[in-house]
Each structure stands twice: as structure tokens, then as C-alpha cells.
ZAPA-410610 format. One record per residue: x, y, z of N, C-alpha, C in turn; residue in one letter. Coordinates in steps of 0.001 Angstrom, whole numbers, plus 500000, padded with zeros to 6 digits. Example, Ala and Ser with C-alpha at 12.3 -4.5 7.8 and 13.67 -1.06 7.14 Angstrom:
REM ZAPA-410610
513190494310507800512300495500507800513200496700507800a
512850497750507080513670498940507140512900500030507870s
This chain:
REM ZAPA-410610
500928498944500151500198500367500027500850501323500091m
500516502333498984501189503468499076500757504661500359v
501228504889500616501149506076501907501418507481501289t
500724508154501592500874509840501015501901510342502042p
502748511227501317503716511907502087503116512701502995m
503538513125504031502917513735504975503922514862505667t
505218514651505198506355515624505417505878517064504677k
506292518134505114506042519271504245507411519666504065k
507403520098502562508485521174502304508243522507502402i
509427522971503318509285524487503519509651525431502548p
508311526214502394508865527298501138509557528381501571i
510678528849500886511409529996501365510769531247500901k
511064532299501467510695533239501360511600534530500528n
511552534431499226512553535040498209511446536369497898h
512716537549497691512218538696497324512255538775495923s
512278537838495190512536537686493511513023538929493077y
514067539189493249514860540639492849514860540795491430p
515408539231490703515316539366489272514123539688488726f
512861539254488936511484539551488376510995540801488667r
511419541665489567511228542886489785512296543771488895v
513541543336488902513981544140487911513793544247486343d
513279542656486017513006542603484696511543543263484379f
510513543610485380509707544035484832509713545810484841y
510897546265486109510940547477485703512010548046484492r
512703547019483924513458546882482507512212547042481296t
511521546483481344510313546366480449509443547718480792i
509161548237481699508076549317481741508841550871481416n
510389550242481386511412551689480964511418551131479367r
511662550245478728511547550053477478510204550369476785a
509093550131477346507963550495476757507849552426476866i
508132552862477867508068554110478047509121554751476853i
510223554489476657511011554781475751510721554764474244i
510066553540473665509794553159473080508282554129472498l
507381554442473432506565555284473085506908556586472864a
508004557150473650508658558480473231509155558582472014v
509638557462471296510262557597470050509212557296469144i
508053556737469511506585556746468824506105557946468602f
506241558994469379505512560109469483506617560925468782m
508000561362469160508943562299468215508279561755466393v
508841560267466720508680560237464826507102560455464427a
506072560524465212504733560993464534504773562625464175i
505428563302465323505428564537465018506194565152463810i
507482564199463814508064564513462531507648564028461163n
506948563147461456505978562738460478505270563647460042l
504243564209460602503154565390460455503786566564459978n
505306566901460485505836567945460171505973567970458394f
506716566613458219506877566451456926505589566476455658a
505015565680456616503683566004455525502948567146455553w
503433568156456390502710569558456377503827570276455495a
504884570091455249505546570780454325505561570016452761t
504554569710452748505117568650451190504107570077450758k
503285571076451150502793572019450760503483573335451247y
503980574270450462504087575367450711503287577022450843i
502721577608451905502044578789451598503022579616450946d
502679580333449802503308581060449725502932582586450136n
502032582844450807501357583769451141500840584757450343n
500179584739449270499553585311448277498488584750448244n
497940583746448330496521582960448330496581581715447359g
498009581266447306498744580010446887499077579170447494t
499321577928446807499789577011447669500461576008446865i
502159576014447049503013575387445737502825573739446754t
502840572659445563502813571329445990504339571092445644d
505207570550446646506417570150446016506666569121445678k
505602568033445541506130566709444811505711566925443597s
504975567430443169504539567912441751504681569376441179s
505283570373441923505439571518441179504315572164440998n
503377572053441325501924572533440766501619573895441667l
501448574778441413500751575805442164499059575778442082v
498495575791443387497116575745443396496358577014444234w
495337577362443793494532578246444879494286577910446115q
494795578827447022494591578147448228492997577972448755q
492276578951448160490653578586448726490036577919447301s
488831578111447240488226577855445691487186579227445627d
486548578625444258485634579521443970484252579857444687s
484102578952445501482846578994446664483334580085448025y
484568580101448232485190581220448981484758582705448568h
485096582591447614484614583968447044483237584149446610e
482629583161446017481258583485445194480132583301445893l
480298582298447032479499582131447759478327581199447324k
478645580185446237477702579634445291478449578290444426n
477518577519444422478340576682443628478046576939441718g
478730576579441190478924577012439633479042576167438584i
478541575986437445478640574759436125479944575215435561n
480230573921434794481264574050433908481699575457433362w
480621575988432722480959577283431717481225578384432767y
480843578510433921481092579752434616482363579179435166q
483001578075435696484065577748435987485166578265434995a
484950577839434034486120578754432941486005580192432838l
484783580914432942484693582255433078485516582403434014e
485085581768435562485901582196436941487663582109436698y
488087581229435586489281581342435480490057582322434767v
488770582505433624489345583554432660489662585040433860d
488375585157434134488457586400435159489823586470435848v
489984585379436629491506585425437839492941585636436676k
492681584913435506493876585217434533494012586686434021n
492732587134434008493177588760433396493118589791434717s
492947589320435813492901590001437170494433589462437382e
495419588651436915496534588249437121496656587717438794k
495601586775439232495982586360440726497198585947441022f
497448586025441663498985586016442718499826586407441677a
499868587297440481501073587856439441500949586862438477g
500291585813438146500278585033437178498682584876436678f
498856584897434838497276584778434215497706583501433544d
498169582558434061498118580855433467497596580032434651d
496261580439435012495622579690435578494858578545434641w
494427577514435281493547576632434497492696575676435469r
491477575022435201491195574172435795492122572770436163l
492057571954437028492787570662437232492652569654436212p
493401568813436320492733567245435310492360566708436881t
491924565531436467491644564686437406492620563918438135i
493505563268437764494974563357438125495561563905438973m
495439565505438656495755566202439812495159566391441137e
493838566547440881493034566132442145493302565254443055l
493702563960442174493831562676443047494851562854443651k
496116563688443401497340563712444036497479564467445115i
496226565875444500496111566830445991495347566069447228l
494629565013446874493724564245447935494366563809448603y
494321563938450159495277562746451196494264562921452478d
493602561737452386492845560949453291493183561354454956e
494726561303455215494959561647456366494999563149456841s
494496564451455865494650565399455953493122566125455895r
492671565495456692490924566321456386490620567587456781p
489978568316456078489587569826456591487849569573455972i
487303570493456202485781570463456235485767571187455208k
484158570760454366483668571704453228482862572685453674s
482433573254452645481103574232453138480031573692453841k
479737572314453552478658571879454235479176570874455213d
480231571027456121480879570860457203481459568728456932n
481175568612455361482026567206455056483237567498454990e
483695566020455772485254565382455485485971565816454245r
486854566728453893487628566654452707489236566171452351i
489749565513451843491091565302451647492000566130451475g
491972567250452057493117568482451957494368568972453103l
495227569223452940496131569786453939495924570603454339s
495744571020455716495459572194456647495998573061455922n
496761573341454920497539574673454459496594575391453423t
495401574120453304494451574978452337493202575086453129f
492103576499452407491517576960453195490282576055453421k
489964575710454827488419575134454953487313575677454297a
485975575493454284484920575794454020484584576004452709g
485202575066451645484927575218450125484364574406449667g
484188574308448353483471573276447681483777571749447760s
482960570801447944483180569708448075483658569047446691y
482821569467445809483363568544444264484141569749443303y
484775569336442991485366570716441909485430570117440466l
485242571025439849485438570637438242486682570860437710w
486676569881436712488036569292436173488090569840434603t
489175569984434136489414569955432718488768569145432029s
488339568203432173488030567052431481486942567007431210k
486545567208429412485117566581429014484771565241428478e
483386565237428833483385564160428269482009564297427316r
482718563917425919481477564092424606481500565916424891g
480312566193424023480004567722424182479243568532424828l
478483567736425837477312568322426942477760567857428435e
479008567491428460479358566939429915480628566876430593n
480927567183431576482296567529431985482304566701433263a
483491566437433647483753565594434747484292566685435909w
483632566092437231484240566778438482484441565678439361y
485244566074440728485889565257441291485457565869442564f
485134564654443559484697564727444963485800564583445889g
486149565188446683487231565473447713487003564590448842l
486078564359449445485453563319450281486206561878450276g
486025561342448909486250559997448835487053559949447243f
487656560646446952488157560542445794486966560139444802q
486255560787444712485177560327443533485075560961442116e
484789560212441241485049561022439734483242560704439179e
482992562373438708481387562096438359481646562756437199y
480932562697436307480273563778435046478877564511435257f
479028565542434866477682566292434695477267566940433661n
476251567326433331475971568395432345476771569738432524l
477680570003431539478640571480431545477551572636432290k
476121572516431771475656573493432466474825573642433826d
474653572649434209474528572382435320475671572398436822l
475547573251437811476138573050438942475549572795440566g
474332572016440056473613571530441204473907570736442520d
475194570750442342475659570246443673476626570705444096l
476746572003443953477625573503444400479070573119444185g
479115572287442675480522572326442527481191573473442397q
482405573665442813483385574803442470484837574763441622g
485472575630441946486956575376441089487867575944442026v
488824575052441773490469575373442518491254575299441532k
491686576587440915492474576623440028494062576206440299m
494583575660439293495727575130439339496676575632438524v
497652575690438260499256576299437325500384575224437267r
500667575134436243501890574289436135501645573584435349g
502758572700434864502902571639433708501886570481434069k
500468570532432992499479569172433613499868568154433854p
499156567119434871499419566019434946498514565428434704v
498634564205433296497690563587432721497315562840433303k
495880562209432868495143561334433535495346559935433233n
């Protein structure tokens, strides 16, 4: 017959210095990594923000494409949406006025607006909807912007800044509050 062991083995009271030091080291490492991460995020945000240069004349330069953009859009000035023909007239007027000292402003291509779009840098439109533009641009403008691309004789394309949406509409309709964000520089093709 097997008898159970009745002898108790004494447990030594250790202070576990190794375990305490290990946890302190882990906590310090986590704090150091968190600080490094925060510094990296701050620097990364600064790098993103410096992609666009405010020229202090109502324009923004995109360093990656060398395009110069109107800082606001037509809605800021006109307080109304416009159709495609009115968009062309708006650009013609701004060119005759030599807006920001230049007379070669134009409607952007779809590709240029796609390049401009940045979902990590949302500002709000006139309707308080999120649009993907850098904070260097003026908030409160149009959600939809006319492009230079035509679709047949009666339609033109416009671009939704909220989710990179491409639509076309009759050239003589501005029923969605479309606006113009003028650009100058060598066109980026679609």
C-alpha cells in the first residue's frame, strides 16, 4: 500500500529581485518606445505638412508635383456653386486680374486632384463634410471641384474630395455646389 507523503517541504521566502528588475526594465523600454514613437509621429506630421508651401499670396505650392494651387476655391469668393461654363469664366477672370501675379491659371485634371487628395489630412467643406486636403488649404470650400476633362459635347467631369469620387455632369449644371480650385504648372495627365 502506498502511503501519502505527510512531510511538508518548507517554502523559502524570496524577494524575487530578478523578477522585479525584469519588470522595471520592460516598463522603461515601453516608455522609451512610446517617446520614440511620439517623436516620429510629430516629425512625420511636420514632413507631411511641409509637402505644401504657403506662398502667402493666396496660393499653395505642392513640392511633389511642382503645381501651384489656389489656396481657397471659387466658393469662398462667390458663396455659390457654379457650372462648368461658369468655372471657365471664373478662371478667365482670375487670369485677366493676374491672380497672385500669374495669368496661366486653369482647371485641374482629375489626376492632379487625385494627387492633391490626402485622406490623412481632412479639412471640412462648406457643408461641414470631411475633405482630403492639407491644413494649408482653406477650409469651408466646395466638396466637388470641376476638372478640365470633358465627356462628349455636353458633359464634364468633376471630382469629389471626400472619397476621391469621379463623376460627370451636364456642363450647364452646377446643382451640387461644384466649385473651382485653380491650378497652374505643367498638367499631370489622366
